[in-house]
TIBASE-499355 format. One line per 4 residues: number of its first residue (from 0); their letters; for each residue x negated, y, z of C-alpha. Coordinates in steps of 0.25 Angstrom, whole numbers, plus 5000, padded with zeros to 4 digits. Layout:
N
NUM	A	X/Y/Z ~ ...
***
This chain:
252
0	MTGL	4440/4737/5697 ~ 4448/4738/5710 ~ 4454/4727/5719 ~ 4468/4728/5723
4	STRQ	4471/4717/5734 ~ 4485/4722/5736 ~ 4489/4714/5748 ~ 4478/4717/5757
8	RMSV	4478/4732/5753 ~ 4492/4736/5754 ~ 4493/4751/5759 ~ 4505/4757/5766
12	TTLL	4510/4762/5752 ~ 4508/4748/5746 ~ 4516/4742/5757 ~ 4527/4751/5754
16	TAAM	4527/4748/5740 ~ 4527/4733/5743 ~ 4539/4735/5752 ~ 4547/4743/5741
20	LLTL	4544/4733/5731 ~ 4548/4721/5739 ~ 4561/4729/5742 ~ 4563/4731/5727
24	VLGV	4559/4718/5722 ~ 4561/4708/5732 ~ 4573/4714/5740 ~ 4565/4714/5753
28	DTPV	4570/4725/5763 ~ 4557/4732/5766 ~ 4559/4746/5772 ~ 4549/4756/5768
32	EAET	4548/4767/5779 ~ 4538/4776/5772 ~ 4536/4783/5759 ~ 4524/4785/5750
36	TTEV	4521/4797/5742 ~ 4509/4792/5735 ~ 4508/4795/5720 ~ 4505/4784/5711
40	AAIE	4499/4783/5697 ~ 4509/4779/5687 ~ 4508/4765/5683 ~ 4520/4762/5674
44	SVLL	4517/4749/5667 ~ 4510/4736/5670 ~ 4506/4725/5661 ~ 4505/4711/5667
48	LGDS	4496/4701/5659 ~ 4495/4687/5664 ~ 4498/4672/5666 ~ 4509/4664/5673
52	IAQE	4506/4672/5686 ~ 4509/4685/5679 ~ 4521/4679/5672 ~ 4526/4675/5686
56	IREP	4526/4689/5692 ~ 4531/4697/5680 ~ 4545/4698/5685 ~ 4542/4702/5700
60	LQTM	4531/4711/5695 ~ 4540/4718/5685 ~ 4550/4720/5696 ~ 4540/4726/5706
64	LGAT	4533/4735/5696 ~ 4547/4740/5691 ~ 4551/4744/5705 ~ 4539/4754/5704
68	AIGL	4543/4758/5690 ~ 4531/4750/5683 ~ 4534/4742/5671 ~ 4528/4728/5668
72	ESIT	4525/4722/5655 ~ 4518/4708/5655 ~ 4512/4697/5646 ~ 4511/4685/5654
76	FNGI	4513/4670/5652 ~ 4511/4657/5659 ~ 4497/4650/5657 ~ 4491/4661/5649
80	APCD	4477/4668/5650 ~ 4472/4681/5646 ~ 4468/4676/5632 ~ 4483/4673/5630
84	LFVS	4486/4687/5629 ~ 4479/4689/5616 ~ 4489/4680/5610 ~ 4501/4685/5618
88	IQDE	4499/4700/5613 ~ 4501/4695/5599 ~ 4515/4695/5602 ~ 4521/4709/5600
92	PARS	4528/4711/5613 ~ 4516/4706/5621 ~ 4507/4715/5613 ~ 4516/4727/5615
96	VFTS	4515/4725/5630 ~ 4500/4723/5630 ~ 4498/4736/5623 ~ 4507/4744/5631
100	EPDV	4495/4751/5639 ~ 4501/4747/5653 ~ 4496/4755/5666 ~ 4492/4742/5673
104	VIML	4489/4728/5667 ~ 4489/4716/5677 ~ 4480/4705/5672 ~ 4486/4692/5679
108	YTGN	4479/4680/5674 ~ 4477/4669/5684 ~ 4471/4659/5676 ~ 4475/4649/5665
112	AVTP	4466/4640/5656 ~ 4476/4632/5648 ~ 4481/4642/5639 ~ 4476/4640/5625
116	CMDG	4467/4653/5624 ~ 4459/4648/5636 ~ 4454/4636/5627 ~ 4439/4634/5631
120	ARDI	4440/4641/5645 ~ 4450/4631/5652 ~ 4442/4628/5665 ~ 4447/4638/5675
124	EAVD	4434/4636/5683 ~ 4425/4639/5671 ~ 4418/4652/5667 ~ 4424/4651/5653
128	YFDR	4438/4652/5659 ~ 4435/4665/5667 ~ 4427/4671/5656 ~ 4439/4669/5646
132	YLAD	4449/4675/5656 ~ 4440/4687/5658 ~ 4437/4690/5643 ~ 4451/4689/5639
136	SRTI	4456/4697/5651 ~ 4446/4708/5647 ~ 4451/4708/5633 ~ 4465/4711/5639
140	TSSF	4461/4721/5649 ~ 4452/4729/5640 ~ 4464/4731/5630 ~ 4471/4741/5640
144	PDKT	4469/4756/5640 ~ 4460/4762/5651 ~ 4472/4767/5658 ~ 4478/4753/5661
148	VVLS	4474/4747/5674 ~ 4471/4732/5674 ~ 4474/4724/5686 ~ 4468/4710/5687
152	VGPL	4476/4700/5697 ~ 4471/4689/5705 ~ 4467/4679/5710 ~ 4479/4670/5714
156	PASD	4476/4658/5723 ~ 4480/4645/5718 ~ 4483/4632/5726 ~ 4471/4624/5720
160	ERRT	4457/4629/5723 ~ 4452/4627/5709 ~ 4463/4637/5703 ~ 4461/4646/5715
164	TSNA	4446/4648/5712 ~ 4448/4649/5697 ~ 4459/4660/5700 ~ 4450/4668/5709
168	RLAT	4438/4667/5699 ~ 4447/4671/5687 ~ 4453/4683/5695 ~ 4439/4688/5698
172	TLAS	4435/4686/5684 ~ 4447/4694/5678 ~ 4444/4705/5689 ~ 4430/4707/5683
176	DPNV	4437/4712/5670 ~ 4432/4726/5669 ~ 4445/4731/5664 ~ 4452/4727/5677
180	DHVV	4455/4739/5685 ~ 4460/4732/5698 ~ 4461/4718/5704 ~ 4474/4714/5711
184	DIWD	4470/4703/5721 ~ 4482/4694/5723 ~ 4475/4683/5731 ~ 4480/4687/5745
188	WFAD	4495/4688/5740 ~ 4495/4673/5738 ~ 4485/4668/5748 ~ 4487/4664/5763
192	ENGD	4481/4670/5775 ~ 4468/4662/5772 ~ 4467/4667/5757 ~ 4471/4654/5751
196	YATE	4482/4650/5742 ~ 4496/4651/5748 ~ 4509/4644/5743 ~ 4518/4652/5753
200	LTCL	4516/4666/5759 ~ 4524/4676/5767 ~ 4532/4685/5757 ~ 4528/4700/5755
204	VPGE	4537/4708/5764 ~ 4530/4720/5770 ~ 4533/4721/5785 ~ 4542/4709/5786
208	PCPT	4541/4694/5790 ~ 4544/4686/5778 ~ 4545/4671/5775 ~ 4535/4663/5768
212	VRVR	4537/4661/5753 ~ 4531/4653/5742 ~ 4522/4662/5733 ~ 4516/4651/5724
216	AFDG	4521/4641/5714 ~ 4520/4626/5717 ~ 4509/4625/5707 ~ 4500/4633/5716
220	GHLG	4496/4643/5705 ~ 4509/4651/5701 ~ 4517/4660/5710 ~ 4531/4654/5708
224	DDDS	4537/4642/5701 ~ 4547/4644/5690 ~ 4557/4634/5696 ~ 4558/4641/5709
228	DNVH	4562/4654/5715 ~ 4548/4657/5721 ~ 4546/4672/5717 ~ 4537/4676/5729
232	GRRR	4524/4673/5723 ~ 4528/4681/5711 ~ 4533/4693/5719 ~ 4520/4692/5727
236	LALA	4511/4694/5715 ~ 4520/4704/5709 ~ 4520/4712/5722 ~ 4504/4711/5723
240	LTLA	4503/4717/5709 ~ 4514/4728/5711 ~ 4506/4732/5723 ~ 4493/4732/5716
244	IDEL	4499/4741/5705 ~ 4505/4750/5716 ~ 4491/4751/5723 ~ 4485/4754/5710
248	QRAT	4494/4766/5707 ~ 4492/4772/5721 ~ 4477/4771/5719 ~ 4476/4778/5706
***
């Protein structure tokens, strides 16, 4: 298992990719004065599995990956845990996506204990909670062929200490899944200069000053609010994952 802390390890090539993606997706004018001839491995399909955080980033992630000719399929929903996938894939469309043998699978489960299938493991600080998540996650990840690269994502800072601690422990637990190939560390993408939860951060425009933008929802857990035009947090996480996939391609 290899850690990919994408924000801290951006190479020149990755920065060029970021600039091009920002130009394509966000309409930001970021001139690129160099070209790269690096040959990359062919990643053509990505499957995103996860809860409300994954649900929030589906659209920007699809746009960013599409800009590099990578297709995205997803099975995501608000408030779910890995155990919910066993029910979801009984639905024919979801089952066909799940069995499509993608090149990359993104496991983006950030922690939910109220969904019915988590009955008996609802305490987000208890061993049973983490054990249930890991067992169900392993069942999912073991179903993919050897050629599929599995990415585990997290943790995401939260506004309260209890949830932040639980998020970090859950991310560490899920990263211990032997079927996980790489871990995408997103903490620094959403933390301030002290490494703490941040509501607002400077937006991501390589080489240019940028105003501060809101990157988290008012509930302190999600990225954006449904009744607002706050898209910066969603784009930030989508960009982190897109760059991780780009780095993965160049490393293979």
